[in-house]
C-alpha positions, 0 to 999 in steps of 0.5 A: 759566042766570042769569049768576053775580054778582061776589060768585060769582066773586070767590072764584074769582079768589083761587084759582091754576088748578092749584087750580081743576083740583084741585077740578074733579077732586072737583066734575066728576070726569067732567072730569078729562082735559079742559076745559083747556090740553093744550099750553103757553102763555106768561104774558109779563107777571110779576105778573099775577093769575088772572082768571075771566070769560065767554068771548068767542070769536073767530077771527083770521088774519094770514098773508094779507090779507082780501078785505072793503073797509074799511068791511066790515072796520069794521064786523066789527071793531065787531060783534066790539068789541059782542060783548066788551062784552055782559053779562054781564061781565067778559068773557074773550076766548078768541081762536083763531089759525086761520093753521095752522102759521104761527099767531102770525105776526101779533099781534093784541094789544098795547097797543092792543087791551089798553087797548081791550078793558079799557075795554070790560069785559074781564078779559084774553085767552087766545089760541093766537096772539101778542102784542106791546107787552108793556111798554106792554100795559094794567095789570092785563089778563090774557094768556096767549098762544101766543107773543110777535111783533113784527109784527101782518102782515094780522092781523084778526078773521074769526069771531065767537061760537061754539066755538073750540080753544086749545091743546086746550081746547075753549071755547064762547062763554059758558063761564066761564073761570078763568086764570092764569100756569099756563094756563086752565079751563073751569068749568061754571057750575053747578059753581062752588059745588061748586068752591069747597067742594072747593078749601076741603076739598082747602086743609085736607087739603094743610095737614096734609100741608105742616105735617107735612113742615115740622117737624124730623124728617121721615120716611116714618112721620110722613108716613103719619101725616099721610096717615091724618090728612088722609083724615079730613078731610071 
């Protein structure tokens, strides 16, 4: 399928992830109970805006040192960076920590990685691993993580591409992912127009309820009438 243009993606960035999830329930009702993180993730940088990008999946490990020599390790890391920079852009790294119970023991992400990835056209990262250097993070680079930790230990990339699971969210390399401080969700490429239409419909319906709730004298009967008026909006 042809990549979506910036004009296609920009309206998605104007919406928060809960709204995207609500819209997906209308646009793709069969996905109502999956496609998003099922366990909490941390948004450690205040004020970060919602992002949408093409998933560049990878796996990391930090508990034990890898067995590659220096040249092999460097080539794997450069291969990973090349993958992040591949078109279509923007990319969004979705990185699974495979250290099991010790997940997050070592932080791959910090000042250097956030700046390098941003320069490669990456919008941010969603990971169940840890992050650090919060005060020195690249400005505007999105992050949603499993935890905040101080050391990188033996962390390194061990796999590139394929399917990963982040806090219960299954992501395939190339998926379109929307994320904000609430969490992340996969948007099927073909569903983007329907998602935007559904989000606009929900906003019109919710406005009726919100306007009613904010007026003096609100009651259950007022709410009943507001629900009836909202149901008539299509």
